[in-house]
FIDO-110086 format. One record per residue (C-alpha): residue number from 0; residue in one letter; x, y, z. Coordinates in Angstrom, 1 decimal. Layout:
N
NUM, A, X, Y, Z
...
# end
This chain:
471
0, X, 100.2, 91.7, 213.6
1, X, 100.7, 88.0, 214.3
2, X, 104.2, 86.7, 215.7
3, X, 106.4, 84.6, 214.1
4, X, 108.7, 82.3, 216.2
5, X, 112.2, 82.6, 215.1
6, X, 115.1, 80.5, 216.5
7, X, 119.0, 82.1, 216.8
8, X, 121.6, 79.5, 217.1
9, X, 124.9, 81.3, 218.8
10, X, 124.8, 83.6, 221.6
11, X, 128.2, 85.7, 220.4
12, X, 127.7, 89.5, 219.5
13, X, 125.8, 89.1, 216.2
14, X, 123.7, 86.2, 217.9
15, X, 122.1, 88.6, 219.9
16, X, 122.3, 91.4, 217.6
17, X, 120.0, 89.8, 215.4
18, X, 118.0, 88.4, 218.5
19, X, 117.1, 91.8, 219.6
20, X, 116.3, 93.0, 216.7
21, X, 114.1, 90.5, 215.9
22, X, 112.2, 90.6, 219.4
23, X, 112.3, 94.8, 218.6
24, X, 110.1, 93.6, 216.0
25, X, 107.4, 92.2, 218.2
26, X, 108.6, 88.0, 217.2
27, X, 109.5, 85.4, 220.0
28, X, 112.7, 84.6, 219.6
29, X, 114.7, 81.9, 221.7
30, X, 118.7, 81.8, 221.3
31, X, 120.3, 78.2, 221.9
32, X, 124.5, 78.2, 222.7
33, X, 126.1, 74.9, 222.3
34, X, 128.5, 76.6, 225.4
35, X, 127.4, 76.8, 229.2
36, X, 128.7, 80.4, 228.8
37, X, 126.8, 82.7, 226.5
38, X, 129.0, 85.4, 224.3
39, X, 130.8, 83.5, 221.1
40, X, 133.8, 85.6, 220.5
41, X, 133.1, 88.1, 223.6
42, X, 134.0, 86.0, 226.5
43, X, 136.1, 86.7, 229.8
44, X, 137.5, 83.8, 231.4
45, X, 140.3, 83.2, 234.6
46, X, 142.7, 81.4, 232.5
47, X, 145.6, 81.5, 234.1
48, X, 145.1, 82.7, 237.9
49, X, 141.8, 83.3, 240.3
50, X, 141.2, 86.6, 240.6
51, X, 143.1, 87.5, 237.0
52, X, 139.8, 87.7, 234.1
53, X, 141.4, 87.7, 230.5
54, X, 139.2, 88.0, 227.2
55, X, 139.0, 84.4, 225.5
56, X, 139.1, 85.8, 222.5
57, X, 138.3, 90.0, 221.4
58, X, 139.9, 92.3, 223.8
59, X, 139.8, 96.3, 222.1
60, X, 136.5, 97.2, 220.4
61, X, 136.9, 100.2, 218.4
62, X, 134.5, 99.2, 216.2
63, X, 131.4, 99.0, 218.3
64, X, 131.1, 102.6, 219.5
65, X, 130.8, 103.2, 215.7
66, X, 128.4, 100.6, 215.1
67, X, 125.0, 101.9, 213.9
68, X, 123.9, 98.9, 216.2
69, X, 125.4, 99.6, 219.1
70, X, 124.7, 103.2, 218.8
71, X, 120.7, 102.3, 218.4
72, X, 120.9, 100.6, 222.3
73, X, 121.5, 102.2, 225.6
74, X, 123.4, 99.6, 227.0
75, X, 125.0, 101.3, 229.7
76, X, 121.5, 100.4, 231.7
77, X, 122.1, 96.8, 231.3
78, X, 125.9, 97.1, 232.8
79, X, 128.5, 97.9, 230.2
80, X, 130.8, 100.3, 230.7
81, X, 133.5, 101.7, 228.3
82, X, 136.8, 102.2, 229.5
83, X, 139.7, 104.2, 227.1
84, X, 143.1, 103.7, 227.8
85, X, 144.7, 107.5, 227.4
86, X, 146.2, 106.5, 224.1
87, X, 144.5, 103.9, 221.7
88, X, 147.9, 102.3, 220.5
89, X, 151.7, 102.0, 220.4
90, X, 153.9, 101.0, 218.3
91, X, 157.4, 100.8, 219.8
92, X, 160.3, 100.6, 218.2
93, X, 164.4, 99.1, 218.3
94, X, 165.7, 102.7, 217.8
95, X, 163.8, 105.8, 218.7
96, X, 160.7, 106.4, 221.0
97, X, 157.4, 104.5, 220.3
98, X, 155.0, 105.9, 217.4
99, X, 151.9, 106.1, 219.5
100, X, 148.0, 107.1, 218.1
101, X, 146.4, 109.4, 220.7
102, X, 142.9, 110.3, 220.0
103, X, 143.8, 113.8, 219.1
104, X, 145.4, 113.8, 215.6
105, X, 148.2, 116.6, 216.0
106, X, 149.3, 114.6, 219.1
107, X, 149.5, 111.3, 217.3
108, X, 151.4, 112.9, 214.5
109, X, 154.0, 114.5, 216.9
110, X, 155.3, 111.2, 217.3
111, X, 155.9, 110.3, 213.5
112, X, 158.7, 112.8, 213.0
113, X, 159.2, 113.8, 209.1
114, X, 155.7, 112.4, 208.8
115, X, 153.6, 114.8, 211.1
116, X, 151.9, 116.8, 208.6
117, X, 151.3, 114.4, 206.3
118, X, 149.5, 112.2, 209.0
119, X, 147.7, 115.2, 210.3
120, X, 146.5, 116.2, 206.6
121, X, 145.5, 112.8, 205.9
122, X, 143.6, 112.2, 209.3
123, X, 141.8, 115.7, 209.2
124, X, 140.5, 114.1, 205.5
125, X, 138.8, 111.1, 206.8
126, X, 138.0, 111.7, 210.5
127, X, 135.1, 114.6, 210.3
128, X, 133.5, 111.8, 207.7
129, X, 133.8, 108.7, 210.4
130, X, 130.1, 108.4, 211.2
131, X, 129.0, 107.8, 207.5
132, X, 132.0, 106.2, 206.3
133, X, 131.2, 104.1, 209.1
134, X, 127.4, 103.3, 208.5
135, X, 128.4, 102.6, 205.1
136, X, 131.5, 100.3, 205.2
137, X, 129.6, 98.5, 207.6
138, X, 127.0, 97.9, 205.2
139, X, 126.1, 95.1, 202.8
140, X, 127.1, 95.5, 199.3
141, X, 124.5, 98.3, 197.3
142, X, 124.7, 102.3, 196.7
143, X, 126.2, 103.9, 199.4
144, X, 125.0, 106.8, 201.0
145, X, 128.0, 108.4, 200.8
146, X, 129.2, 107.3, 197.0
147, X, 132.1, 110.3, 197.0
148, X, 133.2, 109.6, 200.2
149, X, 133.4, 105.6, 199.5
150, X, 134.7, 106.4, 196.3
151, X, 138.0, 108.2, 197.7
152, X, 138.4, 105.8, 200.6
153, X, 138.2, 103.0, 198.0
154, X, 141.3, 104.8, 195.5
155, X, 143.5, 104.0, 199.0
156, X, 141.7, 101.0, 200.9
157, X, 141.9, 98.6, 197.6
158, X, 145.8, 99.4, 197.6
159, X, 148.0, 96.3, 199.3
160, X, 148.9, 98.1, 202.7
161, X, 152.9, 98.4, 202.1
162, X, 152.1, 100.2, 198.7
163, X, 149.7, 102.9, 200.2
164, X, 152.2, 102.8, 203.3
165, X, 155.1, 103.9, 201.2
166, X, 153.4, 106.6, 198.8
167, X, 151.7, 108.3, 202.3
168, X, 154.6, 108.2, 204.0
169, X, 158.2, 109.0, 204.2
170, X, 159.5, 108.1, 207.7
171, X, 160.1, 104.8, 209.5
172, X, 157.7, 105.7, 212.5
173, X, 154.5, 106.2, 210.4
174, X, 154.7, 103.2, 207.9
175, X, 155.1, 101.2, 210.9
176, X, 152.4, 102.7, 212.3
177, X, 150.3, 101.4, 209.5
178, X, 151.8, 98.3, 209.0
179, X, 150.7, 97.4, 212.5
180, X, 147.2, 98.8, 211.6
181, X, 147.1, 96.8, 208.4
182, X, 148.4, 93.8, 210.1
183, X, 144.7, 93.2, 212.0
184, X, 143.1, 91.9, 207.8
185, X, 145.2, 89.0, 208.6
186, X, 146.7, 89.4, 204.6
187, X, 150.1, 89.8, 203.2
188, X, 150.7, 93.8, 203.0
189, X, 151.6, 93.4, 199.7
190, X, 147.8, 91.9, 198.6
191, X, 145.2, 94.4, 198.3
192, X, 143.0, 95.4, 200.3
193, X, 144.9, 94.7, 203.0
194, X, 144.8, 98.7, 203.3
195, X, 141.1, 98.8, 204.5
196, X, 141.1, 97.6, 207.6
197, X, 144.2, 99.5, 208.7
198, X, 142.5, 102.7, 207.5
199, X, 139.0, 102.0, 209.3
200, X, 141.1, 101.4, 212.5
201, X, 143.9, 104.4, 211.7
202, X, 140.2, 106.8, 211.7
203, X, 138.3, 105.4, 214.5
204, X, 141.1, 105.0, 217.1
205, X, 140.7, 109.5, 216.3
206, X, 137.5, 109.7, 215.9
207, X, 136.3, 107.4, 218.9
208, X, 139.0, 105.6, 220.4
209, X, 139.6, 101.9, 220.7
210, X, 138.2, 101.3, 224.1
211, X, 137.8, 98.0, 226.2
212, X, 134.8, 97.1, 228.2
213, X, 135.4, 97.4, 232.1
214, X, 135.6, 93.7, 233.0
215, X, 136.4, 92.1, 229.7
216, X, 134.8, 91.8, 226.8
217, X, 132.0, 89.6, 228.3
218, X, 130.6, 92.3, 229.9
219, X, 129.3, 92.8, 226.2
220, X, 127.7, 89.6, 225.7
221, X, 126.4, 90.3, 229.0
222, X, 124.5, 93.5, 228.5
223, X, 122.9, 92.4, 224.9
224, X, 121.4, 89.3, 226.7
225, X, 120.2, 91.7, 229.0
226, X, 118.6, 93.9, 226.6
227, X, 116.9, 90.9, 224.8
228, X, 116.2, 88.9, 227.8
229, X, 114.0, 92.9, 228.7
230, X, 112.3, 92.8, 225.3
231, X, 110.8, 88.9, 226.0
232, X, 113.6, 86.8, 224.8
233, X, 114.8, 83.5, 226.0
234, X, 118.5, 82.3, 226.1
235, X, 119.6, 78.5, 226.5
236, X, 122.5, 77.5, 227.4
237, X, 124.3, 73.9, 226.6
238, X, 122.6, 73.2, 223.8
239, X, 124.3, 72.0, 221.2
240, X, 122.6, 71.8, 217.5
241, X, 123.9, 69.5, 215.0
242, X, 121.0, 68.7, 212.7
243, X, 118.1, 71.1, 211.8
244, X, 115.7, 68.1, 212.6
245, X, 116.4, 69.2, 216.2
246, X, 115.2, 72.8, 216.2
247, X, 111.7, 74.3, 215.5
248, X, 109.8, 73.3, 212.4
249, X, 108.4, 77.2, 212.1
250, X, 109.7, 80.6, 211.8
251, X, 113.4, 81.4, 210.9
252, X, 116.4, 79.9, 212.0
253, X, 119.4, 81.9, 212.0
254, X, 122.7, 80.7, 213.0
255, X, 125.9, 82.1, 213.9
256, X, 128.1, 79.9, 212.7
257, X, 130.9, 79.1, 210.1
258, X, 129.3, 78.1, 206.8
259, X, 130.8, 74.7, 206.8
260, X, 128.8, 73.9, 210.3
261, X, 126.0, 75.4, 208.7
262, X, 126.2, 72.8, 205.9
263, X, 126.6, 70.2, 208.3
264, X, 123.6, 71.0, 210.6
265, X, 121.3, 71.8, 207.8
266, X, 122.2, 68.9, 205.4
267, X, 119.6, 67.8, 203.2
268, X, 117.4, 70.9, 204.0
269, X, 120.2, 72.4, 202.0
270, X, 120.9, 71.6, 197.8
271, X, 124.1, 69.6, 197.4
272, X, 125.5, 72.4, 195.4
273, X, 125.4, 75.3, 197.8
274, X, 126.6, 72.8, 200.4
275, X, 129.4, 72.8, 198.7
276, X, 129.7, 76.3, 197.9
277, X, 129.6, 76.6, 202.2
278, X, 132.3, 74.4, 202.7
279, X, 134.4, 75.7, 200.1
280, X, 134.1, 79.2, 201.7
281, X, 138.2, 80.4, 202.3
282, X, 139.3, 81.0, 205.8
283, X, 142.2, 82.7, 206.6
284, X, 145.4, 81.9, 209.0
285, X, 144.7, 81.4, 212.6
286, X, 145.8, 82.6, 215.9
287, X, 148.1, 81.6, 218.5
288, X, 147.6, 83.5, 221.9
289, X, 149.0, 83.8, 225.2
290, X, 147.1, 85.2, 228.5
291, X, 149.6, 85.9, 231.3
292, X, 149.0, 87.1, 235.0
293, X, 151.8, 89.4, 236.2
294, X, 153.5, 90.8, 238.8
295, X, 153.6, 94.6, 237.3
296, X, 152.8, 95.7, 234.2
297, X, 155.3, 95.4, 231.3
298, X, 158.5, 97.1, 231.4
299, X, 158.3, 98.7, 228.3
300, X, 161.9, 100.3, 227.2
301, X, 159.8, 103.5, 226.4
302, X, 157.3, 104.3, 228.9
303, X, 154.8, 106.1, 226.9
304, X, 154.2, 102.5, 225.6
305, X, 152.0, 102.3, 229.2
306, X, 149.5, 104.7, 227.9
307, X, 148.4, 102.4, 225.5
308, X, 145.8, 99.9, 225.6
309, X, 146.7, 97.8, 222.5
310, X, 150.6, 97.6, 221.1
311, X, 151.4, 96.9, 218.3
312, X, 155.2, 94.3, 218.3
313, X, 157.2, 93.3, 215.0
314, X, 159.0, 96.5, 213.9
315, X, 159.3, 97.9, 210.7
316, X, 157.0, 97.6, 207.7
317, X, 159.1, 95.6, 206.0
318, X, 159.5, 92.9, 209.4
319, X, 155.7, 92.7, 209.6
320, X, 155.3, 92.5, 206.3
321, X, 157.3, 89.6, 205.8
322, X, 155.7, 87.6, 209.0
323, X, 152.3, 88.3, 207.5
324, X, 153.3, 86.4, 204.5
325, X, 154.8, 83.8, 206.2
326, X, 151.5, 82.6, 207.8
327, X, 149.6, 83.1, 204.8
328, X, 152.0, 80.4, 202.7
329, X, 152.4, 78.1, 205.7
330, X, 155.3, 78.9, 208.0
331, X, 155.7, 80.2, 211.2
332, X, 157.3, 83.1, 211.6
333, X, 160.4, 83.3, 213.9
334, X, 159.5, 87.1, 214.4
335, X, 156.1, 87.5, 214.1
336, X, 153.8, 90.3, 214.4
337, X, 152.4, 90.5, 217.9
338, X, 149.5, 92.0, 219.3
339, X, 149.3, 92.8, 222.7
340, X, 146.6, 94.8, 225.0
341, X, 147.1, 95.4, 228.6
342, X, 143.5, 96.1, 229.9
343, X, 144.7, 96.3, 233.9
344, X, 146.5, 99.1, 233.7
345, X, 143.3, 100.8, 232.6
346, X, 140.6, 98.3, 234.0
347, X, 141.5, 96.9, 237.6
348, X, 138.6, 95.0, 237.8
349, X, 141.1, 92.7, 235.6
350, X, 143.4, 91.3, 237.8
351, X, 144.0, 91.0, 241.8
352, X, 145.0, 94.7, 243.6
353, X, 148.7, 95.0, 242.4
354, X, 149.2, 92.3, 240.0
355, X, 148.5, 92.6, 235.9
356, X, 147.0, 90.8, 233.0
357, X, 148.3, 90.4, 229.8
358, X, 146.9, 89.6, 226.2
359, X, 149.5, 88.5, 223.0
360, X, 149.0, 86.8, 220.3
361, X, 149.8, 86.1, 216.5
362, X, 149.0, 85.1, 213.2
363, X, 150.2, 81.2, 212.2
364, X, 149.3, 79.2, 209.5
365, X, 145.6, 77.7, 209.3
366, X, 144.9, 75.0, 211.5
367, X, 148.5, 75.4, 213.6
368, X, 149.4, 73.4, 216.0
369, X, 152.4, 75.1, 217.0
370, X, 153.0, 76.5, 220.7
371, X, 154.0, 80.0, 219.3
372, X, 154.7, 81.2, 223.3
373, X, 158.4, 81.6, 222.9
374, X, 158.3, 83.7, 220.0
375, X, 155.6, 85.8, 221.0
376, X, 157.6, 86.1, 224.4
377, X, 160.7, 87.2, 222.4
378, X, 158.8, 89.9, 220.5
379, X, 157.9, 91.5, 224.1
380, X, 160.8, 90.8, 225.5
381, X, 162.5, 92.9, 222.2
382, X, 160.8, 96.1, 223.6
383, X, 160.0, 95.6, 227.5
384, X, 163.4, 93.9, 228.5
385, X, 162.6, 91.8, 231.8
386, X, 159.5, 91.1, 230.7
387, X, 159.7, 87.5, 231.4
388, X, 160.4, 87.8, 234.9
389, X, 157.3, 89.5, 235.5
390, X, 155.6, 86.4, 234.6
391, X, 153.7, 84.8, 237.0
392, X, 151.3, 82.3, 235.3
393, X, 150.7, 82.1, 230.9
394, X, 147.2, 79.9, 229.5
395, X, 148.4, 79.0, 225.9
396, X, 145.9, 78.6, 222.6
397, X, 147.2, 77.4, 219.5
398, X, 145.2, 78.1, 216.7
399, X, 144.0, 74.4, 216.8
400, X, 142.8, 74.7, 220.5
401, X, 140.7, 78.0, 219.1
402, X, 139.0, 75.6, 216.8
403, X, 138.2, 72.9, 219.5
404, X, 137.3, 75.7, 221.5
405, X, 134.7, 77.1, 219.1
406, X, 134.3, 74.7, 216.0
407, X, 133.6, 78.4, 213.8
408, X, 137.2, 79.4, 214.3
409, X, 138.1, 76.8, 211.6
410, X, 141.8, 76.0, 211.8
411, X, 142.2, 79.2, 214.5
412, X, 140.3, 81.4, 211.7
413, X, 139.0, 84.2, 215.1
414, X, 138.1, 86.7, 212.0
415, X, 135.2, 84.7, 210.0
416, X, 136.4, 84.0, 206.9
417, X, 139.7, 85.9, 204.9
418, X, 138.7, 89.0, 203.5
419, X, 140.1, 88.6, 200.1
420, X, 138.8, 91.3, 197.1
421, X, 136.5, 87.8, 196.1
422, X, 135.0, 87.2, 199.5
423, X, 134.7, 91.1, 200.6
424, X, 131.5, 92.1, 199.4
425, X, 130.0, 87.9, 198.7
426, X, 130.6, 86.7, 201.8
427, X, 129.9, 83.3, 201.9
428, X, 127.8, 83.5, 198.6
429, X, 126.0, 85.9, 196.7
430, X, 122.8, 85.3, 198.8
431, X, 125.0, 86.5, 202.2
432, X, 122.8, 86.0, 204.8
433, X, 119.9, 84.0, 203.0
434, X, 120.0, 80.7, 201.7
435, X, 118.2, 78.8, 199.2
436, X, 115.6, 77.4, 202.0
437, X, 113.7, 80.4, 202.7
438, X, 113.6, 79.6, 206.6
439, X, 117.5, 79.1, 207.1
440, X, 119.6, 82.8, 207.5
441, X, 123.7, 82.7, 208.3
442, X, 124.8, 85.6, 210.7
443, X, 128.0, 85.2, 211.6
444, X, 131.3, 87.4, 211.0
445, X, 131.3, 85.1, 207.7
446, X, 128.8, 87.9, 206.0
447, X, 128.9, 91.0, 206.1
448, X, 130.7, 93.0, 206.5
449, X, 132.7, 90.8, 208.7
450, X, 134.8, 90.2, 211.7
451, X, 134.7, 92.5, 214.8
452, X, 132.5, 92.8, 217.4
453, X, 129.7, 95.6, 216.1
454, X, 126.6, 93.1, 215.4
455, X, 125.8, 94.2, 212.2
456, X, 126.4, 91.1, 210.6
457, X, 123.5, 89.6, 213.2
458, X, 121.3, 92.9, 212.5
459, X, 121.2, 92.8, 208.5
460, X, 120.1, 89.0, 208.7
461, X, 117.7, 89.6, 211.2
462, X, 116.5, 92.5, 208.8
463, X, 116.5, 89.9, 205.9
464, X, 114.3, 87.2, 208.1
465, X, 112.2, 90.1, 209.0
466, X, 111.6, 91.0, 205.3
467, X, 110.8, 87.4, 204.2
468, X, 108.7, 86.9, 207.3
469, X, 106.2, 89.5, 207.6
470, X, 104.3, 87.8, 210.1
# end
């Protein structure tokens, strides 16, 4: 079969996934990356002090272990090693012990008071179905392989998280734990389908865990790049593509960019009406993140929280719902829902001996220039008194700075678009990966199944290109 040259613009996990799939099919593929460092949303850098390795964007990767794309590869042979904390998640509360999510369902349920049996029953329903459920959930719109499971899942997943939490659980601990999980949707928790991501992350925590890559998220990108190069592919960094005329004039072009950026680059190569549709694609709230170099581990009031790789801070269901509603309505919360990762407790390569890193962010209005450091630290100190005394150095990235760092993070939206019902299945348009120009494809997180480190957006975009360009 004759080879068809293909070019992928962007070296994040989706771009590299697209490149790998094309190369596996015998295509001659090149990847062009604007930055001097490959990786997109999976990069690691010394943002504070020498020797402290901080994940620039993504940090914890529950979907990677279940992704059909990642499962199809042996990335351990390319240097990728997963680290599993003792507990995937902790959710401290002001009164009483923290709600904890362990790999073991019964161990988790034992921290949830009156909801112990409810959590056990709920998770025992879904965890055995995880592999099939995940494969269907990470696929584009179509008839699922497990239609009855997906229909049953949808009955709960398409509810607002506040409603589902209150219908499933009676106690503060379980409701708060689910609120923190659903907060990853970056939707108001009283809006559908905010329950969907909460359910997926909760089930994944028991089924496969919430691991982190040894050495930082850059390790994922480096391993994918190594796999791609082993198939004969080439990667060129420091190549900023601003006009489609700069690209080869033959073969498919796959763009790991935000829809509006694709409209800018493609210009007249796409019809004006389609470009307007891309530009109208809606992005969600932004993120403000603080990276910390610490003299010691975060001094949690409840010592069990130190067993967790990820910590959700925000208190009760009602508090988290209020915070997530604020950023959606362009307000900065005085008491934001804060997501914390404490990688160095489980991966000593992240910090000098005896020292530690901290990774924390909250959601803010899209395009915000507000520095939320004080609000973030107040939430950490609320559950870990004395935290500020452990800080050696900090590095803050506002939502606006995220977009300056990566123009695909429109307004600081690092998830690739608002996962509202009308955008969930046909993002960014009903054509998903394809465009009216048969050479141009979109393979970013703005396509199904959306944000997260799973590579499926790139994989499916490459499948579309292979179908259209059989060689």
